[in-house]
KEKE-3310 file (N, C-alpha, C; in steps of 0.2 Angstrom, whole numbers, plus 5000, padded with zeros to 4 digits):
npx = (4528:4519:4505:4501:4489:4479:4479:4480:4491:4500:4506:4516:4529:4544:4539:4526:4515:4502:4488:4471:4455:4444:4449:4449:4437:4429:4429:4419:4417:4411:4400:4409:4414:4417:4430:4427:4434:4447:4462:4477:4494:4512:4519:4509:4501:4484:4470:4457:4447:4437:4432:4422:4425:4417:4420:4431:4440:4446:4447:4457:4458:4472:4478:4494:4507:4520:4519:4511:4498:4484:4483:4479:4477:4475:4468:4469:4461:4462:4455:4443:4447:4437:4430:4440:4450:4455:4471:4474:4485:4491:4502:4511:4510:4517:4512:4519:4513:4516:4524:4513:4509:4496:4484:4475:4479:4485:4474:4465:4472:4476:4475:4475:4465:4459:4467:4471:4482:4483:4473:4477:4484:4488:4488:4494:4492:4500:4497:4505:4512:4511:4526:4533:4543:4546:4554:4560:4560:4575:4574:4583:4591:4583:4575:4558:4542:4534:4538:4540:4545:4546:4532:4527:4534:4538:4526:4514:4516:4518:4505:4494:4499:4495:4480:4474:4477:4489:4504:4521:4529:4534:4534:4540:4534:4534:4529:4538:4542:4538:4544:4558:4555:4552:4564:4574:4568:4569:4583:4587:4581:4587:4580:4568:4559:4557:4559:4560:4553:4556:4547:4550:4557:4565:4578:4591:4595:4603:4611:4605:4602:4600:4587:4579:4577:4571:4560:4553:4552:4544:4531:4528:4535:4546:4562:4575:4571:4570:4582:4592:4605:4612:4628:4633:4627:4629:4631:4619:4610:4617:4614:4602:4600:4599:4609:4620:4616:4617:4624:4617:4607:4611:4608:4596:4581:4578:4569:4571:4564:4561:4556:4564:4560:4557:4544:4534:4527:4515:4511:4499:4495:4503:4509:4518:4533:4534:4534:4540:4547:4562:4575:4573:4568:4580:4588:4585:4596:4605:4600:4595:4588:4576:4568:4554:4549:4556:4555:4554:4566:4575:4573:4576:4590:4594:4589:4595:4608:4608:4606:4618:4627:4623:4626:4640:4644:4640:4628:4612:4602:4585:4581:4571:4571:4565:4559:4548:4537:4532:4521:4503:4500:4513:4518:4508:4511:4523:4522:4515:4525:4535:4529:4528:4541:4540:4530:4536:4547:4540:4531:4541:4545:4558)
npy = (5546:5546:5538:5530:5523:5527:5540:5547:5553:5543:5531:5522:5526:5536:5547:5551:5549:5552:5548:5549:5551:5548:5538:5527:5526:5523:5509:5500:5491:5481:5485:5488:5476:5472:5463:5445:5439:5449:5448:5448:5452:5444:5456:5464:5469:5470:5465:5474:5477:5467:5465:5456:5456:5452:5434:5429:5439:5447:5460:5467:5478:5483:5487:5494:5494:5496:5505:5514:5516:5514:5500:5494:5478:5467:5452:5438:5425:5407:5392:5384:5391:5398:5389:5383:5371:5372:5375:5373:5378:5388:5389:5404:5420:5434:5450:5466:5483:5499:5515:5522:5513:5507:5495:5490:5490:5479:5469:5479:5483:5472:5456:5447:5440:5431:5421:5404:5398:5403:5399:5389:5396:5408:5425:5440:5457:5468:5485:5501:5516:5532:5533:5524:5516:5502:5502:5502:5518:5530:5542:5552:5543:5541:5531:5523:5525:5529:5511:5502:5489:5482:5481:5474:5462:5458:5459:5458:5446:5435:5436:5433:5420:5414:5416:5417:5408:5407:5400:5395:5393:5404:5417:5432:5446:5462:5480:5493:5504:5493:5483:5484:5483:5470:5462:5468:5464:5451:5450:5455:5448:5432:5417:5418:5419:5410:5413:5429:5444:5458:5470:5484:5490:5501:5498:5501:5513:5522:5526:5537:5546:5560:5560:5553:5560:5570:5568:5563:5573:5580:5572:5578:5571:5567:5570:5567:5558:5545:5537:5545:5557:5556:5555:5557:5547:5536:5522:5518:5520:5510:5499:5499:5495:5487:5485:5484:5473:5462:5451:5443:5437:5428:5414:5414:5411:5424:5436:5449:5464:5478:5491:5503:5517:5521:5521:5507:5492:5491:5504:5518:5525:5540:5542:5553:5562:5569:5582:5581:5585:5595:5588:5576:5579:5584:5574:5570:5573:5564:5551:5541:5551:5546:5542:5544:5543:5546:5541:5527:5525:5528:5516:5506:5508:5506:5493:5485:5488:5479:5467:5465:5466:5454:5444:5446:5441:5428:5422:5419:5429:5429:5439:5452:5464:5478:5488:5501:5510:5516:5508:5500:5489:5483:5478:5469:5460:5457:5451:5438:5433:5429:5422:5407:5404:5409:5401:5387:5389:5391:5379:5368:5362:5362)
npz = (5147:5132:5131:5116:5113:5118:5120:5131:5145:5154:5166:5161:5157:5157:5162:5159:5169:5173:5180:5178:5187:5181:5174:5183:5188:5177:5175:5178:5191:5203:5217:5232:5245:5263:5266:5271:5282:5289:5282:5288:5285:5287:5291:5297:5287:5279:5272:5268:5261:5248:5231:5220:5203:5189:5183:5186:5191:5204:5216:5228:5242:5252:5268:5271:5282:5276:5266:5272:5271:5261:5247:5230:5222:5211:5207:5195:5194:5194:5187:5196:5208:5216:5223:5232:5242:5260:5260:5247:5233:5219:5204:5202:5194:5194:5187:5184:5184:5174:5178:5184:5193:5192:5195:5186:5174:5168:5164:5158:5146:5140:5133:5143:5151:5144:5140:5137:5142:5154:5162:5173:5182:5195:5193:5198:5200:5206:5214:5215:5224:5214:5204:5211:5208:5210:5224:5239:5247:5249:5256:5260:5268:5279:5276:5277:5273:5257:5255:5242:5238:5250:5253:5242:5243:5255:5263:5255:5248:5257:5263:5252:5250:5262:5263:5251:5241:5232:5227:5231:5219:5208:5195:5187:5179:5169:5164:5158:5171:5178:5171:5176:5189:5189:5186:5195:5207:5205:5206:5218:5227:5228:5221:5224:5212:5198:5184:5175:5167:5156:5149:5138:5148:5161:5163:5170:5178:5183:5172:5166:5176:5177:5171:5177:5189:5184:5179:5190:5198:5187:5189:5202:5212:5226:5220:5225:5236:5231:5228:5233:5230:5214:5214:5226:5233:5226:5229:5233:5223:5214:5221:5217:5204:5188:5180:5187:5197:5190:5190:5200:5192:5182:5184:5180:5170:5159:5151:5139:5131:5120:5110:5098:5098:5086:5074:5074:5069:5076:5079:5078:5061:5056:5067:5078:5084:5102:5113:5131:5144:5148:5151:5145:5133:5126:5123:5111:5101:5104:5098:5083:5069:5067:5077:5087:5099:5113:5125:5124:5117:5127:5135:5126:5126:5138:5141:5132:5136:5149:5144:5136:5147:5154:5146:5145:5156:5154:5154:5145:5140:5134:5120:5112:5102:5093:5081:5087:5100:5115:5122:5125:5116:5111:5124:5126:5116:5117:5131:5126:5118:5127:5137:5135:5139:5153:5158:5156:5165:5177:5179:5179:5191:5197)
capx = (4527:4512:4500:4499:4483:4473:4479:4481:4498:4498:4512:4520:4535:4548:4536:4519:4513:4496:4480:4466:4450:4439:4450:4447:4429:4425:4431:4414:4417:4404:4401:4414:4411:4423:4433:4423:4439:4453:4469:4483:4501:4517:4522:4504:4497:4477:4465:4450:4440:4438:4427:4422:4424:4416:4420:4438:4445:4445:4451:4459:4461:4477:4480:4500:4512:4527:4517:4510:4491:4481:4487:4476:4479:4470:4469:4465:4461:4462:4449:4442:4449:4432:4429:4446:4449:4459:4478:4475:4488:4493:4508:4509:4513:4516:4513:4519:4512:4521:4526:4509:4506:4489:4483:4470:4482:4487:4468:4463:4477:4479:4470:4478:4460:4456:4473:4469:4488:4484:4468:4478:4489:4486:4490:4493:4496:4500:4496:4510:4511:4515:4533:4536:4550:4547:4559:4559:4563:4579:4572:4589:4593:4578:4570:4552:4536:4532:4542:4536:4548:4543:4524:4526:4538:4537:4519:4509:4517:4515:4496:4491:4500:4491:4474:4472:4479:4496:4509:4530:4531:4532:4537:4538:4536:4531:4530:4541:4544:4537:4550:4562:4553:4552:4571:4576:4564:4573:4591:4588:4578:4587:4578:4561:4556:4560:4561:4558:4554:4555:4545:4551:4561:4570:4584:4598:4592:4610:4615:4603:4600:4597:4581:4575:4576:4568:4554:4551:4549:4538:4524:4527:4536:4553:4567:4580:4569:4569:4588:4598:4609:4617:4634:4635:4624:4630:4630:4612:4609:4620:4610:4594:4601:4598:4615:4625:4614:4616:4627:4611:4602:4615:4605:4588:4579:4576:4567:4571:4562:4560:4556:4570:4558:4555:4538:4534:4521:4509:4509:4494:4498:4505:4513:4524:4538:4530:4539:4538:4552:4568:4580:4571:4568:4586:4591:4585:4601:4609:4597:4593:4583:4569:4565:4549:4547:4562:4554:4556:4572:4579:4571:4580:4597:4594:4588:4601:4614:4609:4606:4625:4631:4622:4630:4647:4643:4640:4620:4609:4594:4581:4580:4567:4572:4563:4556:4542:4536:4530:4513:4503:4500:4520:4518:4503:4514:4529:4520:4513:4530:4538:4524:4530:4548:4539:4527:4540:4550:4535:4530:4547:4546:4564)
capy = (5546:5548:5531:5532:5521:5529:5548:5550:5553:5537:5530:5516:5526:5540:5552:5551:5545:5555:5543:5554:5547:5546:5530:5522:5527:5520:5502:5496:5486:5479:5488:5483:5475:5471:5456:5443:5440:5453:5444:5451:5448:5445:5463:5469:5472:5468:5465:5478:5477:5463:5465:5452:5457:5446:5428:5428:5444:5449:5466:5468:5484:5480:5492:5493:5498:5498:5510:5521:5517:5507:5499:5490:5472:5465:5445:5435:5418:5401:5389:5381:5395:5401:5382:5380:5368:5375:5374:5371:5383:5388:5394:5411:5424:5442:5456:5472:5488:5503:5519:5524:5509:5505:5487:5487:5491:5473:5466:5485:5485:5465:5449:5440:5435:5427:5416:5397:5396:5406:5396:5386:5399:5415:5431:5446:5464:5474:5492:5505:5523:5535:5534:5521:5512:5495:5501:5505:5525:5531:5548:5555:5539:5540:5526:5524:5525:5522:5505:5498:5483:5479:5480:5469:5456:5456:5460:5454:5439:5430:5437:5431:5414:5412:5417:5418:5402:5409:5394:5397:5392:5410:5420:5438:5450:5469:5484:5500:5503:5485:5478:5485:5478:5461:5459:5470:5460:5444:5450:5457:5441:5426:5410:5420:5419:5405:5418:5436:5447:5465:5473:5491:5492:5506:5493:5504:5520:5526:5527:5542:5549:5566:5559:5549:5564:5575:5562:5563:5580:5581:5571:5580:5568:5570:5567:5564:5553:5539:5534:5550:5560:5550:5556:5557:5541:5532:5515:5517:5519:5504:5493:5497:5495:5480:5483:5483:5468:5457:5443:5439:5435:5424:5408:5413:5412:5430:5440:5457:5467:5484:5496:5507:5524:5523:5519:5501:5489:5492:5511:5520:5530:5548:5544:5558:5565:5573:5584:5580:5588:5596:5583:5569:5581:5587:5568:5569:5573:5558:5545:5543:5557:5543:5542:5548:5541:5546:5536:5521:5525:5527:5509:5502:5509:5503:5485:5482:5487:5474:5460:5464:5464:5447:5440:5446:5436:5421:5421:5418:5431:5429:5446:5454:5472:5479:5496:5502:5516:5515:5509:5494:5484:5480:5475:5462:5455:5453:5444:5432:5430:5426:5417:5400:5403:5411:5395:5382:5389:5391:5371:5365:5358:5363)
capz = (5140:5129:5129:5110:5109:5122:5121:5137:5148:5158:5170:5160:5155:5160:5166:5159:5174:5176:5180:5181:5192:5177:5171:5187:5189:5172:5176:5179:5195:5207:5223:5237:5253:5267:5265:5277:5287:5286:5283:5289:5283:5294:5295:5298:5281:5280:5267:5271:5255:5243:5226:5214:5196:5185:5185:5188:5193:5212:5218:5235:5245:5257:5272:5271:5285:5272:5261:5275:5268:5256:5241:5226:5220:5206:5205:5190:5197:5190:5186:5203:5214:5220:5227:5234:5249:5263:5258:5239:5230:5212:5203:5202:5189:5196:5182:5187:5180:5174:5183:5189:5198:5190:5196:5182:5167:5163:5161:5154:5140:5136:5135:5148:5155:5139:5138:5140:5145:5161:5166:5179:5186:5199:5191:5203:5197:5213:5214:5219:5223:5209:5203:5216:5205:5214:5228:5246:5247:5253:5260:5264:5273:5284:5275:5279:5268:5254:5253:5238:5238:5255:5253:5237:5244:5262:5266:5251:5246:5263:5265:5247:5251:5267:5262:5243:5235:5228:5229:5231:5213:5206:5189:5187:5173:5169:5157:5159:5177:5180:5169:5180:5196:5189:5186:5201:5212:5206:5208:5225:5231:5223:5224:5225:5207:5194:5178:5175:5159:5156:5141:5140:5156:5163:5169:5171:5178:5185:5167:5164:5182:5176:5168:5182:5193:5181:5178:5197:5198:5182:5192:5209:5217:5229:5216:5230:5240:5230:5230:5235:5225:5211:5214:5233:5236:5220:5231:5234:5216:5211:5223:5214:5195:5186:5177:5193:5200:5183:5192:5203:5186:5177:5184:5180:5164:5158:5143:5138:5125:5119:5103:5098:5098:5079:5072:5073:5065:5080:5079:5071:5055:5058:5074:5078:5091:5106:5119:5137:5149:5145:5152:5141:5126:5124:5121:5104:5098:5104:5096:5077:5068:5065:5084:5089:5106:5118:5132:5122:5115:5133:5138:5122:5127:5146:5141:5127:5140:5153:5140:5135:5154:5156:5140:5147:5163:5153:5154:5140:5141:5127:5119:5107:5100:5087:5082:5091:5103:5122:5121:5127:5111:5111:5130:5125:5110:5121:5135:5123:5116:5134:5141:5135:5143:5161:5161:5156:5172:5182:5180:5179:5198:5199)
cpx = (4520:4509:4497:4492:4478:4473:4479:4489:4496:4505:4517:4526:4538:4544:4528:4516:4505:4489:4475:4459:4446:4442:4448:4440:4426:4427:4425:4415:4412:4406:4405:4411:4417:4424:4430:4428:4445:4458:4474:4491:4506:4519:4515:4500:4490:4473:4459:4444:4441:4430:4427:4420:4423:4418:4426:4442:4443:4451:4452:4461:4466:4479:4488:4504:4518:4524:4515:4503:4490:4484:4481:4479:4474:4472:4466:4466:4459:4455:4448:4442:4445:4429:4434:4446:4454:4466:4479:4478:4489:4499:4506:4513:4511:4517:4512:4518:4517:4521:4520:4506:4498:4488:4478:4473:4482:4480:4464:4466:4479:4474:4471:4472:4457:4462:4471:4476:4488:4477:4471:4484:4486:4489:4488:4496:4495:4500:4504:4509:4514:4523:4536:4543:4552:4553:4557:4563:4569:4578:4578:4593:4590:4574:4562:4548:4537:4537:4539:4539:4545:4536:4524:4528:4538:4531:4515:4509:4516:4507:4493:4492:4496:4483:4471:4474:4485:4501:4516:4531:4529:4537:4536:4539:4532:4532:4534:4545:4543:4541:4556:4562:4553:4560:4576:4574:4569:4581:4592:4585:4581:4583:4570:4557:4560:4562:4557:4559:4552:4553:4546:4555:4565:4576:4590:4597:4599:4613:4612:4599:4597:4590:4576:4572:4571:4561:4550:4548:4543:4531:4525:4529:4545:4557:4572:4578:4570:4577:4593:4599:4613:4624:4636:4633:4624:4628:4623:4609:4610:4616:4603:4595:4602:4605:4621:4623:4614:4618:4621:4607:4605:4611:4598:4586:4576:4574:4567:4569:4561:4559:4563:4567:4556:4548:4539:4527:4515:4508:4504:4497:4498:4507:4519:4527:4533:4535:4536:4542:4558:4573:4579:4572:4576:4590:4590:4591:4606:4607:4595:4588:4575:4566:4560:4547:4555:4561:4556:4563:4577:4578:4575:4587:4598:4594:4594:4609:4614:4609:4615:4630:4630:4625:4639:4647:4642:4633:4618:4602:4592:4579:4575:4568:4570:4561:4550:4541:4534:4525:4511:4502:4508:4520:4514:4508:4520:4527:4518:4520:4534:4534:4527:4537:4545:4535:4531:4543:4546:4532:4535:4548:4553:4565)
cpy = (5546:5540:5532:5529:5524:5537:5552:5548:5547:5535:5525:5518:5531:5544:5554:5547:5549:5552:5547:5547:5545:5538:5525:5520:5523:5513:5497:5490:5487:5484:5484:5481:5472:5462:5452:5441:5443:5450:5449:5447:5447:5451:5466:5472:5467:5469:5469:5478:5471:5465:5460:5456:5454:5438:5426:5432:5446:5455:5466:5475:5482:5486:5489:5495:5500:5505:5516:5522:5511:5506:5494:5484:5470:5457:5441:5427:5412:5398:5384:5386:5397:5395:5379:5376:5373:5372:5373:5377:5382:5392:5399:5416:5432:5446:5462:5478:5494:5508:5522:5519:5506:5497:5486:5488:5484:5470:5472:5484:5478:5461:5444:5437:5432:5421:5410:5396:5399:5403:5393:5389:5406:5420:5436:5451:5468:5480:5495:5512:5526:5535:5530:5517:5506:5496:5504:5514:5526:5536:5549:5550:5537:5533:5528:5524:5530:5518:5501:5490:5480:5476:5474:5462:5453:5456:5455:5447:5433:5430:5433:5422:5411:5411:5417:5413:5402:5403:5399:5396:5399:5413:5427:5442:5458:5474:5490:5500:5496:5480:5478:5482:5473:5459:5462:5466:5454:5443:5450:5451:5434:5420:5411:5419:5415:5408:5425:5440:5454:5467:5481:5492:5496:5502:5495:5512:5525:5530:5534:5544:5555:5565:5556:5555:5569:5573:5564:5570:5582:5578:5572:5574:5569:5566:5564:5559:5547:5535:5539:5554:5554:5550:5555:5549:5536:5524:5513:5516:5513:5499:5493:5497:5489:5478:5481:5477:5462:5451:5441:5435:5430:5417:5408:5414:5420:5432:5446:5460:5474:5486:5501:5515:5525:5519:5512:5498:5488:5498:5513:5525:5537:5548:5548:5559:5570:5576:5581:5586:5589:5591:5577:5573:5583:5579:5566:5569:5567:5551:5547:5548:5553:5541:5548:5547:5540:5542:5530:5518:5523:5519:5504:5502:5505:5494:5483:5481:5481:5467:5459:5463:5457:5442:5439:5441:5429:5418:5421:5421:5430:5437:5446:5462:5474:5487:5496:5507:5512:5514:5501:5488:5481:5475:5468:5457:5453:5449:5438:5428:5426:5422:5409:5399:5404:5404:5389:5383:5388:5383:5366:5360:5359:5369)
cpz = (5138:5127:5121:5108:5113:5121:5126:5140:5153:5162:5170:5159:5160:5165:5164:5164:5178:5175:5182:5182:5187:5173:5174:5187:5183:5170:5177:5185:5199:5213:5229:5242:5256:5266:5273:5284:5287:5288:5283:5288:5288:5295:5295:5292:5281:5275:5270:5267:5251:5238:5222:5207:5191:5187:5189:5192:5200:5213:5225:5238:5251:5261:5273:5275:5281:5269:5265:5274:5265:5251:5237:5224:5216:5205:5201:5192:5192:5191:5194:5209:5218:5225:5231:5240:5252:5260:5251:5238:5222:5210:5201:5197:5192:5190:5185:5182:5179:5181:5188:5194:5197:5190:5190:5176:5163:5159:5157:5147:5137:5138:5138:5151:5150:5137:5140:5144:5154:5166:5172:5183:5189:5195:5196:5200:5204:5210:5217:5218:5216:5209:5208:5214:5209:5219:5235:5246:5251:5258:5264:5269:5279:5284:5277:5272:5261:5253:5250:5239:5244:5256:5249:5239:5252:5266:5262:5249:5250:5264:5260:5248:5257:5266:5256:5237:5232:5231:5229:5226:5209:5199:5189:5179:5172:5164:5161:5166:5180:5178:5173:5185:5195:5188:5192:5208:5213:5207:5214:5231:5227:5226:5224:5219:5201:5186:5178:5168:5161:5149:5141:5146:5157:5168:5172:5173:5180:5179:5163:5171:5181:5175:5174:5187:5191:5181:5184:5198:5194:5185:5199:5215:5220:5224:5220:5235:5238:5231:5233:5230:5222:5212:5222:5236:5229:5222:5231:5227:5212:5214:5220:5206:5192:5182:5182:5198:5195:5185:5195:5197:5182:5178:5181:5172:5163:5150:5145:5132:5125:5112:5105:5099:5091:5079:5069:5069:5069:5081:5074:5067:5058:5064:5073:5084:5094:5111:5125:5143:5145:5145:5148:5133:5122:5122:5114:5099:5098:5101:5087:5075:5067:5072:5084:5094:5110:5123:5130:5120:5121:5135:5134:5124:5134:5144:5137:5132:5145:5149:5138:5141:5155:5152:5143:5152:5162:5153:5147:5140:5134:5126:5113:5105:5093:5088:5085:5097:5111:5122:5122:5121:5110:5117:5129:5122:5115:5127:5131:5120:5123:5138:5141:5140:5151:5162:5162:5165:5178:5184:5180:5185:5200:5203)
residu = (MET:VAL:ASP:ARG:GLN:ARG:GLY:ASN:LYS:LEU:GLY:ALA:GLY:LEU:ALA:GLY:LEU:LEU:LEU:THR:ALA:SER:LEU:VAL:ALA:GLY:CYS:GLY:THR:ASP:THR:GLY:HIS:PRO:ALA:PRO:THR:PRO:ALA:ALA:GLY:ALA:SER:GLY:ALA:ALA:VAL:THR:GLU:GLN:GLN:GLN:ILE:GLY:ASP:ARG:VAL:VAL:ASP:LEU:THR:VAL:ASP:SER:PRO:ALA:LEU:GLY:GLY:PRO:ALA:GLN:VAL:ARG:LEU:LEU:THR:PRO:ASP:GLY:TRP:GLY:GLU:ARG:ALA:PRO:GLY:ARG:THR:TRP:PRO:VAL:LEU:TYR:LEU:LEU:PRO:GLY:GLY:ASP:GLY:ASP:HIS:LEU:SER:TRP:THR:SER:ASP:SER:ASN:ILE:ALA:THR:LEU:PRO:GLU:LEU:ARG:ASP:VAL:LEU:VAL:VAL:VAL:PRO:GLY:MET:PRO:MET:PHE:GLY:PHE:TYR:SER:ASP:ARG:TYR:ASN:GLN:GLY:ARG:GLY:GLY:PRO:PRO:ALA:VAL:ARG:SER:PHE:HIS:LEU:ASP:GLU:LEU:VAL:PRO:LEU:LEU:GLU:ARG:ASP:TYR:GLY:THR:GLY:GLN:ASP:ARG:VAL:ILE:ALA:GLY:LEU:SER:GLN:GLY:GLY:TYR:GLY:ALA:LEU:VAL:TYR:ALA:ALA:GLN:ARG:PRO:GLY:MET:PHE:ARG:ALA:ALA:ALA:SER:TYR:SER:GLY:TRP:LEU:ALA:PRO:LEU:ARG:ARG:ALA:GLU:VAL:VAL:LEU:ALA:ALA:ALA:ARG:PHE:VAL:GLY:VAL:ASP:ASP:ARG:GLY:LEU:TRP:GLY:ASP:PRO:VAL:ARG:ASP:ARG:ALA:VAL:TRP:GLU:ALA:ASN:ASP:VAL:TYR:HIS:LEU:ALA:GLU:ALA:LEU:THR:GLY:LEU:PRO:VAL:TYR:LEU:SER:SER:GLY:ASP:GLY:THR:VAL:GLY:ASP:LEU:ASP:PRO:PRO:GLY:THR:ALA:ALA:GLU:THR:LEU:PHE:PRO:GLU:LEU:ASP:ARG:LEU:ALA:ALA:GLU:PHE:PRO:PRO:GLY:VAL:VAL:ASP:LEU:THR:GLU:ALA:VAL:MET:HIS:GLU:SER:SER:ARG:ALA:VAL:ALA:ASP:ARG:LEU:ARG:ALA:LEU:GLY:ALA:GLU:PRO:VAL:THR:HIS:PHE:THR:ALA:GLY:THR:HIS:SER:PRO:PRO:TYR:TRP:GLU:ARG:GLU:LEU:HIS:ARG:SER:LEU:PRO:MET:LEU:LEU:ALA:ALA:LEU:HIS:SER:GLY:GLY)
# end
């Protein structure tokens, strides 16, 4: 997709996953220094570098066996975190970025660092490889790296709980592929998260499998390495599709939002349709003529399908479907709208 606020192709959508080095270099981070005591997770993940970015932001470099290399993680720390006593923990909001896996995106594209509601919550923004889709790659049945889910849930979570003050009261939210990640993690690991929210999430990828495969190829990722062939390996796709995992979410507070791909109130004047790649562009005939952002139209279709499935199973997801495109102002707004639900679940004590 095209990030309409920056004018650059970013990784929050189907295939606009091109994060340039200049974006990272321009973030103004302090010079890094080795973590005083390298922290190893249960599966051998270790923090190799730690940077303090201002008063509350800490960036970690984690060497991950599951990924087969390093990954970046951003922490937005609560009041008192820097002077914490041994064993002190805080409730955790995991915020997942889009398909480029940019751990800087939430603090760069939203005002989360200034929200008073998050002063007593530890916010974790974990990175992932390009088009990682919050999954352990199938790799034609061989498995192996990059295993994003294993890194996030089996390596990073216990590492942060042991050494960085994250507690076991957790909620999770994300944008685009991160919205998918939030719901699929909650479904695949029942009881791990108290609530989940998706903003423009690609929740039912099997419904548009040809677009998933084309988007992977578009950014130079092995398309069949993710979940295999959607026909031959359909069971693998279903095991990673929120629509097919919806029953596992019926007892959880769930928030779903997306635009419909038409111009909305947060889009700049003159927002017009743009082309990306044939498998996506040809879908224009399937959507109303007012759609200018096919990426968001596909997210809308996917999110509505999961909302309908959850309701058919007796659940009551909170939904907010509006006009709008696939861009950061909408995700910031939806975070604000969903935050009361997320924090109520986080502090429920149940």
